[in-house]
N, C-alpha and C positions, 0 to 999 in steps of 0.2 A: 737630247730631251724627247724627240719623239720616240726614241729605245725604253726611256724612263716612264713614260707617260705607258706606252704599252705594256709595260712589264706590273705597271701599279695597276693597270686595267684587269691582265689575266690574274692577279691576284685577287683583284676583287671577286673576280668572276670564281675561282675557286673558292673563295670562302663561300660566296653565295652557294655553289653547285653542293656543298659538304653540307652547310645547314638545311638543303632541300632533302638531301640524301640520309640524314639524322631522321629529320620531320616524318618523311614519306617511307620510309622503310617499314615493309607489310608485320612485321612482327612488332614494331612499335606500334602502330596503328590494333595489332590486337590486343595489346596489354593494355594499352588506354580503355578500350573497349570492356576490354573483361574486367580490370579493376574498376572502371565506374560503374557496371554492373553491379558489382559486387558490394560497392560503397551503398548504392540505392537499396539493394536488397538487405543489407544491414539498417539503414535509417527506416525501413518499413518495418522491418521486424521489432526494432526497437519501437518505435510507435506504436505498434500492435501490443506490445508485451507492456508498455508503460500504461494504456489505456486498460488494460486488464487488471492490472495492478490498484487502477486506482478504483475499478469498479468494488473489487475486493474491499479496499479500506473504505469504501462508503457503505458497505455492508456490514462492515466490522461497527464502523462509526453508529450505523442506528441500531444496532443491537444494545452496545454501551449506552447510546443515549436513552434507550428504553428501560434497560438495567439504572440507569440514573434515575429515571422518574419512580420507578417501583421502590428505590430506595429514599428516595424525598418522600414519597407515600408513605414510608415504614418510620420515616424520621418525625413526621407530622403527628402521626398517631402515638409514638413513644412522648413527643412532646405533649399531646392533650392529656395522655394518661399520667403524667409528673406534674402537669398542673393543675391536677384534681387536688380539689383540696381535702379529701378524704384519702389518706395513701393508706391508710390501714387497711380500707375495703381493698383497694389493689394489690398488698401485698398478700392477703388473704387468698382472693382469685388466683394471682400467681403460681401459690404455694400449691393450691388445691388442684389448678388445671394443668399447669406444666412442670412442676415437679411432683404431683404423686402424693401430697401430705394428705392428712384427714385430720379431722377432730376427733378426740379420746374415744368419744362414746358414739362415732360414726360408724356405721357399717354400709360396706360398698359389695356391691354385686357385679361380678366381670362374666363375659360371655367365654366361656369356652368351649363352644360348640365346633370351633374349627372353621368358620367362616369369617 
């Protein structure tokens, strides 16, 4: 039994030494250090790029919000025009100002001086 116990003890020692050799190999330590550093660098770059994208999207949101406000004001103006009781006056004003129509006997003068 003494020999059997010694043989078991030697096997345990060999297994322990093999584990230590695997973990304590200099290339293994370098590999772990380099891979850890690369992972940390990737995480930092990812965070920085995400923050930049968030700032860009916030700026886009501000521009779109301002445009939405302008469109709401324009819609309010159209609603007030459409709610007027005298549609004929609106149509005449639109025809003369926007479409360039004139009354049959109306004379219009245009500045052609080049300015």
